Biotite code that builds the C-alpha atoms (Angstrom):
import biotite.structure as struc

atoms = struc.array([
    struc.Atom([-2.893, -9.351, -5.083], chain_id="A", res_id=1, res_name="UNK", atom_name="CA", element="C"),
    struc.Atom([-2.138, -10.278, -1.196], chain_id="A", res_id=2, res_name="UNK", atom_name="CA", element="C"),
    struc.Atom([-2.491, -7.469, 0.904], chain_id="A", res_id=3, res_name="UNK", atom_name="CA", element="C"),
    struc.Atom([0.961, -6.580, 1.871], chain_id="A", res_id=4, res_name="UNK", atom_name="CA", element="C"),
    struc.Atom([2.581, -3.623, 3.722], chain_id="A", res_id=5, res_name="UNK", atom_name="CA", element="C"),
    struc.Atom([2.856, -0.875, 1.229], chain_id="A", res_id=6, res_name="UNK", atom_name="CA", element="C"),
    struc.Atom([4.889, 1.860, 2.379], chain_id="A", res_id=7, res_name="UNK", atom_name="CA", element="C"),
    struc.Atom([4.797, 5.785, 0.658], chain_id="A", res_id=8, res_name="UNK", atom_name="CA", element="C"),
    struc.Atom([6.861, 7.642, -0.515], chain_id="A", res_id=9, res_name="UNK", atom_name="CA", element="C"),
    struc.Atom([8.493, 10.312, 2.151], chain_id="A", res_id=10, res_name="UNK", atom_name="CA", element="C"),
    struc.Atom([7.679, 13.370, -0.566], chain_id="A", res_id=11, res_name="UNK", atom_name="CA", element="C"),
    struc.Atom([4.385, 12.242, -0.646], chain_id="A", res_id=12, res_name="UNK", atom_name="CA", element="C"),
    struc.Atom([3.364, 14.291, 1.774], chain_id="A", res_id=13, res_name="UNK", atom_name="CA", element="C"),
    struc.Atom([0.693, 13.641, 4.628], chain_id="A", res_id=14, res_name="UNK", atom_name="CA", element="C"),
    struc.Atom([-2.730, 13.614, 2.529], chain_id="A", res_id=15, res_name="UNK", atom_name="CA", element="C"),
    struc.Atom([-4.324, 13.004, 0.144], chain_id="A", res_id=16, res_name="UNK", atom_name="CA", element="C"),
    struc.Atom([-4.015, 10.163, -2.595], chain_id="A", res_id=17, res_name="UNK", atom_name="CA", element="C"),
    struc.Atom([-0.919, 11.534, -4.409], chain_id="A", res_id=18, res_name="UNK", atom_name="CA", element="C"),
    struc.Atom([1.581, 8.968, -3.832], chain_id="A", res_id=19, res_name="UNK", atom_name="CA", element="C"),
    struc.Atom([3.773, 6.256, -4.984], chain_id="A", res_id=20, res_name="UNK", atom_name="CA", element="C"),
    struc.Atom([3.830, 3.171, -2.606], chain_id="A", res_id=21, res_name="UNK", atom_name="CA", element="C"),
    struc.Atom([5.731, 0.343, -2.670], chain_id="A", res_id=22, res_name="UNK", atom_name="CA", element="C"),
    struc.Atom([6.579, -3.360, -1.172], chain_id="A", res_id=23, res_name="UNK", atom_name="CA", element="C"),
    struc.Atom([8.696, -6.203, -1.198], chain_id="A", res_id=24, res_name="UNK", atom_name="CA", element="C"),
    struc.Atom([6.939, -9.085, -3.503], chain_id="A", res_id=25, res_name="UNK", atom_name="CA", element="C"),
    struc.Atom([9.702, -11.482, -2.977], chain_id="A", res_id=26, res_name="UNK", atom_name="CA", element="C"),
    struc.Atom([13.208, -11.297, -2.479], chain_id="A", res_id=27, res_name="UNK", atom_name="CA", element="C"),
    struc.Atom([14.183, -10.030, -5.977], chain_id="A", res_id=28, res_name="UNK", atom_name="CA", element="C"),
    struc.Atom([11.244, -8.175, -6.981], chain_id="A", res_id=29, res_name="UNK", atom_name="CA", element="C"),
    struc.Atom([9.444, -4.965, -5.965], chain_id="A", res_id=30, res_name="UNK", atom_name="CA", element="C"),
    struc.Atom([5.771, -3.654, -6.486], chain_id="A", res_id=31, res_name="UNK", atom_name="CA", element="C"),
    struc.Atom([4.861, -0.180, -6.887], chain_id="A", res_id=32, res_name="UNK", atom_name="CA", element="C"),
    struc.Atom([1.475, 1.696, -7.459], chain_id="A", res_id=33, res_name="UNK", atom_name="CA", element="C"),
    struc.Atom([-0.346, 4.878, -7.172], chain_id="A", res_id=34, res_name="UNK", atom_name="CA", element="C"),
    struc.Atom([-2.417, 5.395, -4.724], chain_id="A", res_id=35, res_name="UNK", atom_name="CA", element="C"),
    struc.Atom([-5.049, 7.181, -6.918], chain_id="A", res_id=36, res_name="UNK", atom_name="CA", element="C"),
    struc.Atom([-5.236, 3.253, -8.475], chain_id="A", res_id=37, res_name="UNK", atom_name="CA", element="C"),
    struc.Atom([-4.098, 1.057, -6.120], chain_id="A", res_id=38, res_name="UNK", atom_name="CA", element="C"),
    struc.Atom([-5.366, -1.931, -8.351], chain_id="A", res_id=39, res_name="UNK", atom_name="CA", element="C"),
    struc.Atom([-2.689, -0.428, -11.149], chain_id="A", res_id=40, res_name="UNK", atom_name="CA", element="C"),
    struc.Atom([0.398, -2.763, -9.967], chain_id="A", res_id=41, res_name="UNK", atom_name="CA", element="C"),
    struc.Atom([3.521, -2.800, -11.493], chain_id="A", res_id=42, res_name="UNK", atom_name="CA", element="C"),
    struc.Atom([6.632, -5.668, -10.247], chain_id="A", res_id=43, res_name="UNK", atom_name="CA", element="C"),
    struc.Atom([9.862, -4.070, -11.095], chain_id="A", res_id=44, res_name="UNK", atom_name="CA", element="C"),
    struc.Atom([13.633, -6.784, -10.185], chain_id="A", res_id=45, res_name="UNK", atom_name="CA", element="C"),
    struc.Atom([15.121, -4.762, -7.452], chain_id="A", res_id=46, res_name="UNK", atom_name="CA", element="C"),
    struc.Atom([17.885, -4.376, -9.910], chain_id="A", res_id=47, res_name="UNK", atom_name="CA", element="C"),
    struc.Atom([16.030, -2.800, -12.410], chain_id="A", res_id=48, res_name="UNK", atom_name="CA", element="C"),
    struc.Atom([14.286, -0.613, -9.896], chain_id="A", res_id=49, res_name="UNK", atom_name="CA", element="C"),
    struc.Atom([17.606, 0.391, -8.316], chain_id="A", res_id=50, res_name="UNK", atom_name="CA", element="C"),
    struc.Atom([18.884, 1.721, -11.773], chain_id="A", res_id=51, res_name="UNK", atom_name="CA", element="C"),
    struc.Atom([15.960, 3.689, -13.127], chain_id="A", res_id=52, res_name="UNK", atom_name="CA", element="C"),
    struc.Atom([15.807, 5.083, -9.828], chain_id="A", res_id=53, res_name="UNK", atom_name="CA", element="C"),
    struc.Atom([19.546, 6.196, -9.880], chain_id="A", res_id=54, res_name="UNK", atom_name="CA", element="C"),
    struc.Atom([19.145, 7.277, -14.133], chain_id="A", res_id=55, res_name="UNK", atom_name="CA", element="C"),
    struc.Atom([16.738, 9.689, -12.059], chain_id="A", res_id=56, res_name="UNK", atom_name="CA", element="C"),
    struc.Atom([18.522, 11.227, -9.149], chain_id="A", res_id=57, res_name="UNK", atom_name="CA", element="C"),
    struc.Atom([21.627, 11.916, -11.876], chain_id="A", res_id=58, res_name="UNK", atom_name="CA", element="C"),
    struc.Atom([19.269, 13.287, -14.345], chain_id="A", res_id=59, res_name="UNK", atom_name="CA", element="C"),
    struc.Atom([19.794, 10.744, -16.891], chain_id="A", res_id=60, res_name="UNK", atom_name="CA", element="C"),
    struc.Atom([15.840, 9.939, -16.979], chain_id="A", res_id=61, res_name="UNK", atom_name="CA", element="C"),
    struc.Atom([13.014, 12.370, -16.309], chain_id="A", res_id=62, res_name="UNK", atom_name="CA", element="C"),
    struc.Atom([9.171, 13.164, -16.984], chain_id="A", res_id=63, res_name="UNK", atom_name="CA", element="C"),
    struc.Atom([10.921, 13.771, -21.416], chain_id="A", res_id=64, res_name="UNK", atom_name="CA", element="C"),
    struc.Atom([11.455, 10.091, -21.119], chain_id="A", res_id=65, res_name="UNK", atom_name="CA", element="C"),
    struc.Atom([7.971, 8.922, -20.621], chain_id="A", res_id=66, res_name="UNK", atom_name="CA", element="C"),
    struc.Atom([5.191, 8.742, -22.927], chain_id="A", res_id=67, res_name="UNK", atom_name="CA", element="C"),
    struc.Atom([1.777, 9.637, -21.298], chain_id="A", res_id=68, res_name="UNK", atom_name="CA", element="C"),
    struc.Atom([-1.879, 10.543, -21.924], chain_id="A", res_id=69, res_name="UNK", atom_name="CA", element="C"),
    struc.Atom([-1.988, 13.096, -19.487], chain_id="A", res_id=70, res_name="UNK", atom_name="CA", element="C"),
    struc.Atom([-0.405, 15.564, -20.695], chain_id="A", res_id=71, res_name="UNK", atom_name="CA", element="C"),
])
């Protein structure tokens, strides 16, 4: 991936690699990654990402909605 201006979440705190980072990849897409795994980038349309974030903020989407192998 092209070197981009990645921005960290303000909720990540000041240290460590436990952060969500994002960058614009075009006029309609955003790339997201976890700072511990910078090569693991996912891309989403701005509308889809906005809908996901709105659902999280409203309490309609939470950790129980996602399968994970870390449990």
